[in-house]
N, C-alpha and C positions, 0 to 999 in steps of 0.2 A: 732121158726119164728118171724118174723119183724111185729110187728104192722106198716102196712101203713101210718094210720095218723101220728102216734108219729114221724115216719122218714121224714114225708114231711112237718110236723111241724118244724122240726130240720132244714130241710133244708131252709125253708122260713125264720128262725133264723139267719142263716148264712149270706144270701144273703141279710138280711135287714142289718145286722151290716156295719157301716161305715166304720170299718177300714177293713173288705172284699174286696173294690172295689181298694181303691189305691194297694193293696197286691195283688189284681189280675193283675191290670195294671204294677206293677213292674214285675211280673213274663213274662207278653207279652212280655215287652221289653230287656228283657235278651237276649244278642246275641246268636246265637247259635253256638257250637264249631264250628270251621272251619272245613273241611274235607282236609285230607292231601295232599297236593298238587301232589307225589307220586301215591296216589289210584287214583286221578283223571287223571294222566299222563296214568295209565295203563288201565284206563277204556279207555280212546281215543285209545289206541293202540288196543283195543281189535275191537272196534267199528271201526276203519280203517281198519284193516284186513277182518272183516266181509264185508264190502263195497266193499274192494279189490276184495274178491274170488265173491262177487254178480256179479261183472261185467264181471271176467272171466266166468262164469258161463253162464250169458246173451249171450258170445259173443261166447260161445262151445269151451273154448279154454283149451288145455289137454298138459299134460306131459311136456317136457322142456320149451316148451313156455309158458305154465301157470306160470311155476316156473319164469321165466324172467319177464312175465308181471305182476305180485305179487311183485316183486321186484322193479320195476320201479313204479309200484303205491304204496307203501308202502312209498318209499324214496320221492316221489311226495307228500304225505300226511304228513309227517315227515316235509317237508320245508314249507307246508301250515301252521303247527300248529307253528313251529320255528316262522312261521310271526306274525300269530297272538298275540303271547306271545311278540315278540319284540313291537309291535305296543300297547300292554297294558301296557308295562312298558312305552313307548314315554308319552301315556296320563295322565299316573300316576306323571311322571314328569314334563309333561305341566301344572297339574292342582296345583302341589306343587311348580311351578313356578309362576303362578296366585297368589297364595296365598300370595307369597313371594312380589309380587307388590302392592298387594292390603293392606301389614302391612307396605309398603315402606320401607324394607328390603334394605341393599346397601352392598355391598365388601364381608368381612370375616362372615359378620352373616348372609347375605344372601345366602352364598354356604352352612353355616351350617345347617340354616333351611331345603335348600332343600334336604340336605342328609339325614336328620333326618325322613323330611317328607316322602323322597321317601322308606325308609328304612319301615314304617309303625307305 
Protein backbone atom coordinates (compact mmCIF):
# COMPACT_ATOMS: atom_id res chain seq x y z
CA UNK A 1 0.00 0.00 0.00
CA UNK A 2 1.30 3.43 -0.93
CA UNK A 3 1.84 5.91 1.82
CA UNK A 4 -0.47 8.83 0.96
CA UNK A 5 1.73 11.45 2.58
CA UNK A 6 4.76 10.33 0.65
CA UNK A 7 2.80 10.32 -2.66
CA UNK A 8 1.31 13.74 -1.95
CA UNK A 9 4.71 15.19 -1.08
CA UNK A 10 6.21 13.71 -4.25
CA UNK A 11 3.41 15.26 -6.33
CA UNK A 12 3.96 18.65 -4.68
CA UNK A 13 7.67 18.42 -5.41
CA UNK A 14 6.99 17.75 -9.11
CA UNK A 15 4.55 20.67 -9.41
CA UNK A 16 6.94 22.97 -7.59
CA UNK A 17 9.82 22.38 -10.00
CA UNK A 18 10.32 25.22 -12.46
CA UNK A 19 10.95 22.82 -15.35
CA UNK A 20 7.54 21.19 -14.94
CA UNK A 21 5.45 24.14 -16.12
CA UNK A 22 7.20 24.79 -19.46
CA UNK A 23 7.02 21.06 -20.21
CA UNK A 24 3.31 21.05 -19.42
CA UNK A 25 2.76 24.09 -21.63
CA UNK A 26 4.71 22.45 -24.43
CA UNK A 27 2.54 19.33 -24.23
CA UNK A 28 -0.62 21.42 -24.25
CA UNK A 29 0.50 23.23 -27.41
CA UNK A 30 1.31 20.11 -29.39
CA UNK A 31 -1.04 19.80 -32.34
CA UNK A 32 -3.49 16.96 -32.22
CA UNK A 33 -3.25 14.52 -35.12
CA UNK A 34 -5.68 15.44 -37.88
CA UNK A 35 -8.62 13.17 -38.54
CA UNK A 36 -8.39 11.51 -41.92
CA UNK A 37 -10.62 13.27 -44.46
CA UNK A 38 -12.03 9.93 -45.63
CA UNK A 39 -13.22 9.21 -42.08
CA UNK A 40 -14.83 12.64 -41.83
CA UNK A 41 -16.56 12.12 -45.18
CA UNK A 42 -17.80 8.67 -44.15
CA UNK A 43 -19.22 10.04 -40.91
CA UNK A 44 -20.93 12.87 -42.77
CA UNK A 45 -22.43 10.39 -45.26
CA UNK A 46 -23.84 8.34 -42.37
CA UNK A 47 -25.35 11.43 -40.75
CA UNK A 48 -26.87 12.50 -44.07
CA UNK A 49 -28.43 9.06 -44.59
CA UNK A 50 -29.88 9.04 -41.08
CA UNK A 51 -31.31 12.54 -41.59
CA UNK A 52 -32.91 11.51 -44.90
CA UNK A 53 -34.37 8.36 -43.37
CA UNK A 54 -35.86 10.42 -40.53
CA UNK A 55 -37.48 12.75 -43.04
CA UNK A 56 -38.93 9.76 -44.88
CA UNK A 57 -40.27 8.36 -41.59
CA UNK A 58 -41.80 11.71 -40.62
CA UNK A 59 -43.57 11.87 -43.97
CA UNK A 60 -44.63 8.20 -43.74
CA UNK A 61 -43.10 7.39 -47.11
CA UNK A 62 -42.77 3.67 -47.90
CA UNK A 63 -41.83 1.29 -50.70
CA UNK A 64 -40.50 2.49 -54.05
CA UNK A 65 -41.48 6.06 -53.26
CA UNK A 66 -39.23 5.92 -50.17
CA UNK A 67 -36.26 4.71 -52.22
CA UNK A 68 -36.78 7.53 -54.72
CA UNK A 69 -37.06 10.04 -51.89
CA UNK A 70 -33.86 8.75 -50.23
CA UNK A 71 -31.92 8.96 -53.52
CA UNK A 72 -33.03 12.55 -54.07
CA UNK A 73 -32.37 13.51 -50.46
CA UNK A 74 -28.90 11.97 -50.41
CA UNK A 75 -27.89 13.55 -53.73
CA UNK A 76 -29.05 16.93 -52.37
CA UNK A 77 -27.00 16.36 -49.22
CA UNK A 78 -23.95 15.56 -51.35
CA UNK A 79 -24.41 18.78 -53.34
CA UNK A 80 -24.61 20.78 -50.11
CA UNK A 81 -21.46 19.10 -48.81
CA UNK A 82 -19.62 19.73 -52.09
CA UNK A 83 -20.61 23.41 -51.98
CA UNK A 84 -19.34 23.65 -48.40
CA UNK A 85 -16.02 22.07 -49.38
CA UNK A 86 -15.70 24.42 -52.36
CA UNK A 87 -16.41 27.40 -50.09
CA UNK A 88 -13.74 26.21 -47.64
CA UNK A 89 -11.18 25.95 -50.47
CA UNK A 90 -12.10 29.45 -51.62
CA UNK A 91 -11.66 30.77 -48.07
CA UNK A 92 -8.19 29.22 -47.85
CA UNK A 93 -7.24 30.73 -51.20
CA UNK A 94 -8.54 34.15 -50.13
CA UNK A 95 -6.55 33.95 -46.89
CA UNK A 96 -3.38 33.02 -48.78
CA UNK A 97 -4.02 35.86 -51.24
CA UNK A 98 -4.37 38.32 -48.36
CA UNK A 99 -1.12 37.08 -46.83
CA UNK A 100 0.66 37.52 -50.18
CA UNK A 101 -0.67 41.09 -50.36
CA UNK A 102 0.63 41.83 -46.87
CA UNK A 103 4.05 40.54 -47.86
CA UNK A 104 4.00 42.65 -51.01
CA UNK A 105 4.62 39.71 -53.34
CA UNK A 106 4.09 40.18 -57.07
CA UNK A 107 4.19 38.04 -60.21
CA UNK A 108 5.77 34.61 -60.11
CA UNK A 109 6.76 34.90 -56.43
CA UNK A 110 3.13 35.63 -55.55
CA UNK A 111 1.82 32.65 -57.55
CA UNK A 112 4.37 30.30 -55.94
CA UNK A 113 3.56 31.59 -52.46
CA UNK A 114 -0.19 31.16 -52.96
CA UNK A 115 0.26 27.67 -54.42
CA UNK A 116 2.39 26.56 -51.43
CA UNK A 117 0.03 28.23 -48.96
CA UNK A 118 -3.04 26.50 -50.43
CA UNK A 119 -1.29 23.12 -50.26
CA UNK A 120 -0.92 23.69 -46.54
